[in-house]
VEXDREN-2710 file (C-alpha; in Angstrom, 1 decimal):
% VEXDREN-2710
k/r/px/py/pz
1/UNK/43.9/-21.4/82.9
2/UNK/42.2/-21.1/79.5
3/UNK/44.4/-21.5/76.5
4/UNK/44.4/-18.8/73.8
5/UNK/43.0/-19.3/70.3
6/UNK/45.3/-21.0/67.9
7/UNK/46.4/-19.1/64.7
8/UNK/44.7/-21.4/62.2
9/UNK/45.6/-20.6/58.5
10/UNK/42.7/-19.2/56.4
11/UNK/43.0/-22.2/54.1
12/UNK/42.4/-24.6/57.0
13/UNK/39.6/-22.5/58.3
14/UNK/37.9/-22.6/54.8
15/UNK/38.0/-26.4/54.8
16/UNK/36.6/-26.5/58.4
17/UNK/33.8/-24.1/57.5
18/UNK/32.7/-26.1/54.5
19/UNK/32.7/-29.3/56.5
20/UNK/30.9/-27.7/59.5
21/UNK/28.5/-26.0/57.1
22/UNK/27.6/-29.4/55.6
23/UNK/26.8/-30.7/59.2
24/UNK/30.1/-32.5/59.9
25/UNK/31.7/-31.8/63.2
26/UNK/35.4/-30.9/62.6
27/UNK/38.4/-30.3/64.8
28/UNK/42.1/-29.6/64.5
29/UNK/44.2/-32.4/65.9
30/UNK/47.7/-33.8/65.9
31/UNK/51.2/-32.4/66.0
32/UNK/50.5/-28.8/65.0
33/UNK/48.1/-28.4/68.0
34/UNK/50.8/-29.8/70.3
35/UNK/53.6/-27.8/68.8
36/UNK/51.7/-24.5/69.1
37/UNK/51.0/-25.2/72.8
38/UNK/54.8/-25.7/73.2
39/UNK/55.5/-22.4/71.4
40/UNK/56.8/-24.0/68.3
41/UNK/54.9/-22.6/65.3
42/UNK/53.6/-25.2/62.9
43/UNK/51.2/-24.3/60.1
44/UNK/50.4/-27.9/59.0
45/UNK/47.2/-28.4/60.9
46/UNK/45.4/-31.7/60.3
47/UNK/41.6/-31.9/60.6
48/UNK/39.5/-34.7/62.1
49/UNK/35.9/-34.8/61.1
50/UNK/32.7/-36.8/61.4
51/UNK/32.4/-36.8/57.5
52/UNK/33.4/-40.1/55.8
53/UNK/36.1/-40.1/53.1
54/UNK/33.4/-40.3/50.4
55/UNK/31.6/-37.3/51.9
56/UNK/34.8/-35.3/52.1
57/UNK/35.5/-36.0/48.4
58/UNK/32.0/-34.9/47.4
59/UNK/32.5/-31.6/49.3
60/UNK/35.8/-30.6/47.7
61/UNK/36.7/-30.4/44.1
62/UNK/40.4/-31.3/44.4
63/UNK/41.3/-34.2/46.7
64/UNK/44.0/-36.9/46.9
65/UNK/43.5/-40.3/48.5
66/UNK/46.5/-40.2/50.8
67/UNK/45.3/-43.0/53.2
68/UNK/41.8/-43.8/52.2
69/UNK/41.7/-47.1/54.1
70/UNK/42.5/-45.2/57.3
71/UNK/40.0/-42.5/56.5
72/UNK/42.5/-39.8/55.3
73/UNK/41.8/-37.6/52.3
74/UNK/44.1/-34.8/51.2
75/UNK/42.3/-31.6/50.3
76/UNK/44.2/-29.3/47.9
77/UNK/43.8/-25.5/48.4
78/UNK/44.2/-22.8/45.8
79/UNK/48.0/-23.0/46.0
80/UNK/47.8/-26.8/45.7
81/UNK/49.0/-27.3/49.2
82/UNK/47.6/-30.5/50.7
83/UNK/45.7/-30.6/54.0
84/UNK/44.9/-33.9/55.6
85/UNK/41.3/-34.5/56.6
86/UNK/40.7/-37.7/58.5
87/UNK/37.4/-39.3/59.5
88/UNK/36.8/-39.9/63.2
89/UNK/37.7/-43.6/63.7
90/UNK/38.2/-46.4/66.2
91/UNK/40.3/-49.5/65.9
92/UNK/38.6/-52.7/65.1
93/UNK/41.7/-54.9/65.1
94/UNK/45.5/-54.4/65.3
95/UNK/48.5/-56.6/64.8
96/UNK/51.3/-54.4/66.1
97/UNK/52.1/-53.0/62.6
98/UNK/48.8/-51.7/61.3
99/UNK/45.2/-51.3/62.3
100/UNK/41.9/-52.0/60.8
101/UNK/39.6/-49.0/61.6
102/UNK/35.9/-48.3/61.6
103/UNK/34.4/-44.9/60.8
104/UNK/31.4/-43.4/62.6
105/UNK/33.3/-42.9/65.9
106/UNK/33.0/-39.8/68.1
107/UNK/35.8/-37.3/68.6
108/UNK/36.4/-38.8/72.1
109/UNK/36.8/-42.3/70.6
110/UNK/39.1/-40.9/67.9
111/UNK/41.3/-39.3/70.5
112/UNK/41.3/-42.4/72.7
113/UNK/43.1/-44.4/69.9
114/UNK/46.0/-42.0/69.7
115/UNK/49.4/-42.8/71.0
116/UNK/50.3/-40.2/73.7
117/UNK/48.3/-37.7/75.7
118/UNK/50.3/-34.7/74.2
119/UNK/49.0/-35.8/70.8
120/UNK/45.4/-36.4/71.9
121/UNK/44.4/-32.7/72.3
122/UNK/41.8/-31.3/69.9
123/UNK/40.9/-27.7/69.1
124/UNK/37.8/-26.4/67.3
125/UNK/39.0/-23.9/64.7
126/UNK/35.6/-22.1/64.5
127/UNK/34.3/-22.2/68.1
128/UNK/37.8/-21.9/69.8
129/UNK/36.9/-24.9/72.1
130/UNK/39.4/-27.4/73.5
131/UNK/39.0/-31.1/74.1
132/UNK/41.6/-32.8/76.3
133/UNK/40.2/-36.0/77.7
134/UNK/43.6/-37.4/78.8
135/UNK/45.2/-34.4/80.4
136/UNK/47.6/-33.7/77.6
137/UNK/47.8/-30.1/78.8
138/UNK/49.1/-31.3/82.2
139/UNK/51.7/-33.6/80.6
140/UNK/52.9/-30.7/78.4
141/UNK/53.4/-28.7/81.6
142/UNK/55.0/-31.7/83.4
143/UNK/57.2/-32.4/80.3
144/UNK/56.1/-36.0/80.1
145/UNK/55.5/-38.4/77.3
146/UNK/52.7/-40.6/78.6
147/UNK/50.6/-43.2/76.7
148/UNK/46.9/-42.7/76.3
149/UNK/45.1/-45.2/78.5
150/UNK/47.1/-48.5/79.1
151/UNK/50.5/-48.2/77.6
152/UNK/50.8/-52.0/77.1
153/UNK/47.7/-51.9/74.8
154/UNK/48.9/-48.8/72.9
155/UNK/52.2/-50.5/72.1
156/UNK/50.7/-53.8/71.2
157/UNK/48.5/-52.0/68.7
158/UNK/51.5/-50.5/66.9
159/UNK/55.0/-51.2/68.1
160/UNK/56.3/-48.1/66.2
161/UNK/54.8/-46.1/69.0
162/UNK/57.8/-47.1/71.1
163/UNK/60.1/-45.3/68.7
164/UNK/57.7/-42.3/68.4
165/UNK/57.7/-42.0/72.2
166/UNK/61.5/-41.9/72.2
167/UNK/61.5/-39.3/69.4
168/UNK/59.2/-37.0/71.3
169/UNK/61.2/-37.3/74.5
170/UNK/64.4/-36.5/72.7
171/UNK/62.9/-33.7/70.6
172/UNK/61.2/-31.9/73.4
173/UNK/63.6/-32.7/76.3
174/UNK/60.7/-34.6/78.0
175/UNK/60.8/-37.6/80.3
176/UNK/59.0/-40.8/79.4
177/UNK/56.4/-41.4/82.2
178/UNK/57.7/-44.4/84.2
179/UNK/54.8/-46.7/83.4
180/UNK/55.0/-45.8/79.7
181/UNK/58.7/-46.4/79.7
182/UNK/58.4/-49.7/81.4
183/UNK/55.8/-50.8/79.0
184/UNK/57.9/-49.7/76.0
185/UNK/60.9/-51.8/77.3
186/UNK/58.7/-54.8/77.8
187/UNK/57.2/-54.5/74.3
188/UNK/60.5/-53.7/72.5
189/UNK/60.9/-57.3/71.1
190/UNK/57.8/-56.5/69.0
191/UNK/59.9/-54.0/67.0
192/UNK/61.3/-56.9/65.0
193/UNK/57.9/-57.2/63.3
194/UNK/58.0/-53.7/61.8
195/UNK/59.1/-53.0/58.3
196/UNK/62.5/-51.6/57.6
197/UNK/61.1/-48.5/56.0
198/UNK/59.1/-47.5/59.1
199/UNK/62.1/-48.0/61.4
200/UNK/64.3/-46.0/59.0
201/UNK/61.8/-43.2/58.8
202/UNK/61.5/-42.9/62.5
203/UNK/65.3/-43.0/63.0
204/UNK/65.8/-40.2/60.4
205/UNK/63.0/-38.1/62.0
206/UNK/64.6/-38.6/65.4
207/UNK/68.0/-37.5/64.1
208/UNK/66.5/-34.4/62.5
209/UNK/64.6/-33.3/65.5
210/UNK/66.5/-34.3/68.7
211/UNK/67.8/-31.8/71.1
212/UNK/70.5/-34.1/72.4
213/UNK/72.3/-36.8/70.5
214/UNK/73.5/-38.6/73.7
215/UNK/69.9/-38.7/75.0
216/UNK/68.6/-40.0/71.7
217/UNK/71.2/-42.7/71.5
218/UNK/70.7/-43.8/75.1
219/UNK/66.9/-44.2/74.5
220/UNK/67.3/-45.9/71.1
221/UNK/69.8/-48.4/72.4
222/UNK/67.6/-49.2/75.4
223/UNK/64.6/-50.1/73.2
224/UNK/66.6/-51.5/70.3
225/UNK/68.8/-53.8/72.3
226/UNK/66.5/-56.9/71.9
227/UNK/65.8/-56.2/68.2
228/UNK/67.6/-57.0/65.0
229/UNK/67.5/-53.5/63.5
230/UNK/70.5/-51.5/64.8
231/UNK/73.2/-53.6/66.5
232/UNK/75.8/-51.2/65.1
233/UNK/74.8/-48.3/67.3
234/UNK/77.8/-47.4/69.5
235/UNK/77.7/-48.8/73.0
236/UNK/78.5/-45.5/74.5
237/UNK/76.5/-42.3/73.8
238/UNK/78.6/-39.7/72.0
239/UNK/79.8/-36.5/73.6
240/UNK/77.2/-33.8/72.9
241/UNK/78.6/-31.7/70.0
242/UNK/76.5/-28.7/71.0
243/UNK/73.5/-27.0/69.5
244/UNK/74.8/-26.7/65.9
245/UNK/74.4/-30.3/65.1
246/UNK/73.8/-30.8/61.3
247/UNK/70.3/-32.3/60.8
248/UNK/71.7/-34.8/58.3
249/UNK/70.6/-38.4/59.1
250/UNK/73.2/-40.1/56.9
251/UNK/76.1/-38.1/58.4
252/UNK/74.8/-38.6/61.9
253/UNK/74.3/-42.4/61.3
254/UNK/78.0/-42.6/60.3
255/UNK/78.9/-40.6/63.5
256/UNK/76.8/-42.9/65.7
257/UNK/77.3/-46.4/64.3
258/UNK/79.9/-48.9/63.3
259/UNK/79.5/-50.2/59.7
260/UNK/76.9/-47.5/58.9
261/UNK/76.4/-48.6/55.3
262/UNK/75.4/-52.0/56.5
263/UNK/73.0/-50.5/58.9
264/UNK/71.4/-48.3/56.3
265/UNK/71.2/-51.2/53.8
266/UNK/69.3/-53.2/56.5
267/UNK/66.9/-50.2/56.9
268/UNK/66.4/-50.1/53.1
269/UNK/67.8/-46.6/52.7
270/UNK/68.3/-45.3/49.2
271/UNK/71.3/-46.5/47.1
272/UNK/72.7/-43.0/47.2
273/UNK/72.4/-42.8/51.0
274/UNK/74.1/-46.2/51.4
275/UNK/76.9/-45.4/49.0
276/UNK/77.5/-42.0/50.7
277/UNK/77.7/-43.6/54.1
278/UNK/80.2/-46.2/52.8
279/UNK/82.3/-43.5/51.2
280/UNK/82.5/-41.4/54.4
281/UNK/83.4/-44.5/56.4
282/UNK/86.0/-45.6/53.9
283/UNK/87.8/-42.2/54.1
284/UNK/90.7/-41.7/54.8
285/UNK/89.3/-39.3/57.4
286/UNK/91.9/-36.6/56.9
287/UNK/94.8/-35.6/54.5
288/UNK/98.2/-36.9/55.4
289/UNK/99.4/-33.3/56.0
290/UNK/98.4/-29.7/56.2
291/UNK/100.2/-28.5/53.0
292/UNK/98.3/-28.0/49.8
293/UNK/99.8/-30.9/48.0
294/UNK/98.7/-33.4/50.7
295/UNK/95.2/-31.9/50.7
296/UNK/94.9/-32.0/46.9
297/UNK/96.0/-35.6/46.9
298/UNK/93.4/-36.4/49.6
299/UNK/90.7/-34.5/47.7
300/UNK/91.6/-36.5/44.6
301/UNK/91.1/-39.8/46.5
302/UNK/87.9/-39.0/48.4
303/UNK/86.2/-36.4/46.1
304/UNK/85.0/-33.0/47.3
305/UNK/81.5/-34.0/48.5
306/UNK/82.9/-36.7/50.7
307/UNK/85.7/-34.4/51.9
308/UNK/82.9/-31.9/53.1
309/UNK/81.2/-34.8/54.9
310/UNK/84.5/-35.8/56.6
311/UNK/85.1/-32.2/57.7
312/UNK/81.6/-32.2/59.2
313/UNK/82.3/-35.5/60.9
314/UNK/85.5/-34.2/62.4
315/UNK/83.6/-31.2/63.8
316/UNK/81.0/-33.5/65.3
317/UNK/83.5/-35.6/67.0
318/UNK/85.9/-32.9/68.3
319/UNK/83.7/-29.8/68.6
320/UNK/85.9/-27.8/66.3
321/UNK/86.5/-27.6/62.5
322/UNK/89.6/-29.5/61.2
323/UNK/92.8/-27.6/60.8
324/UNK/92.9/-28.5/57.1
325/UNK/89.5/-27.1/56.2
326/UNK/90.5/-23.5/55.3
327/UNK/93.2/-24.8/52.9
328/UNK/90.7/-27.3/51.4
329/UNK/88.2/-24.5/50.8
330/UNK/90.9/-22.3/49.1
331/UNK/91.9/-25.2/46.8
332/UNK/88.3/-25.8/45.8
333/UNK/87.6/-22.1/45.3
334/UNK/90.7/-21.8/43.1
335/UNK/89.6/-24.8/41.1
336/UNK/92.9/-26.6/41.4
337/UNK/92.8/-29.8/39.3
338/UNK/92.2/-32.8/41.5
339/UNK/90.8/-35.4/39.1
340/UNK/91.5/-36.7/35.5
341/UNK/88.6/-34.8/34.2
342/UNK/90.3/-31.5/35.1
343/UNK/93.5/-32.3/33.1
344/UNK/94.3/-30.0/30.2
345/UNK/94.6/-33.1/28.0
346/UNK/92.2/-35.9/27.3
347/UNK/92.8/-39.6/26.5
348/UNK/92.2/-38.8/22.8
349/UNK/95.0/-36.1/22.9
350/UNK/97.3/-38.7/24.3
351/UNK/96.4/-41.3/21.7
352/UNK/97.1/-38.7/19.0
353/UNK/100.4/-38.1/20.7
354/UNK/101.3/-41.7/20.2
355/UNK/100.5/-43.1/23.7
356/UNK/99.2/-46.7/23.1
357/UNK/95.7/-47.6/24.1
358/UNK/95.2/-49.8/27.1
359/UNK/97.0/-50.1/30.4
360/UNK/99.7/-47.8/29.2
361/UNK/97.3/-45.0/28.6
362/UNK/95.8/-45.4/32.1
363/UNK/99.3/-45.3/33.7
364/UNK/100.1/-42.1/31.8
365/UNK/96.9/-40.4/32.8
366/UNK/97.5/-41.4/36.5
367/UNK/101.1/-40.0/36.2
368/UNK/99.8/-36.7/34.8
369/UNK/97.3/-36.3/37.6
370/UNK/100.1/-36.9/40.1
371/UNK/102.2/-34.3/38.2
372/UNK/99.5/-31.6/38.5
373/UNK/98.5/-32.5/42.0
374/UNK/102.1/-31.5/43.0
375/UNK/101.8/-28.2/41.1
376/UNK/98.6/-27.0/39.4
377/UNK/100.4/-24.5/37.3
378/UNK/101.7/-27.5/35.3
379/UNK/98.2/-28.1/34.0
380/UNK/98.6/-26.9/30.4
381/UNK/98.3/-28.8/27.2
382/UNK/101.9/-28.2/26.2
383/UNK/103.5/-29.2/29.5
384/UNK/101.3/-32.3/29.9
385/UNK/102.0/-33.6/26.4
386/UNK/105.8/-33.3/27.1
387/UNK/105.3/-35.0/30.5
388/UNK/103.2/-37.8/28.8
389/UNK/106.1/-38.6/26.4
390/UNK/108.5/-38.7/29.3
391/UNK/106.1/-41.1/31.3
392/UNK/105.6/-43.4/28.3
END
């Protein structure tokens, strides 16, 4: 059955017309083609062309060298949106982490170096022709992730393809074709040679796109078990928390792993991401009681951003919001004082009132915070100055 034309954005068509008008064969390739065939709209169409990077840069006034050594030039449209244009290429050599490529290949040679058949479909944006030399259409219908050509060779060329295959299977609800899966498991020790950043980026992408957390964890543990990257992943897949899973990779890493901050540090996540994971894991996970005083004390200890993460984590683990969440929201909306910065007096006020500088001042400030956590109506300058004298 013929496939309908794809809805190519005008800006992409303009780039294709200029390249074709200059005599350079140009096709739409990659994830946007695949996603449209699956009914998932995606406007980020990439172009593959016979033009070399230098020829692309001569044709377009505004370009960015986004991956020039691999043949990719970013072309900026009138709204300064970047569109990737990549020269047809073939691999000259690979080492499992990166490839040395040569230009001057045909479209068929370019598609043959891609990872999976569902990513090796090309569409001509001007002539509305399709090229599918590896039966990617059939694998989309069969809901299969299958390597292009010999799976062993594809994974040896770049071991990250193992994790990409897992991501596609979890994202689309597809099965990994048996020979492809067997080759992925056999090649999994090669994941140790990848950079931490590439593993992290693939893990985060997988968490953001998966249909099923249990399925994703099952597949990741299977391929990661011989590697050094993620020993903290829980041995058992989690219960499926349902469709409304937050697409937050840090929160989900805390949910799915022991010592999540150590895991994220190994994967060279940002300092903010590592610190956030550590704070969530440190807790405490919930207030000591359901009354406002207990919840204010808890908020004072964990801070509101971490409290929101802990509420989301509770929902992930149990399937329902925590009983204390409504009261927590009311406390935050009212602006009840929960930290020293919200006190109606400052350290300077206390010094002026005769409280000595040093540990004594710290003890009084702590006592005043405890005082207003019990009853926020006490948070006035006059009341707190009287209480400070009593505490000193």
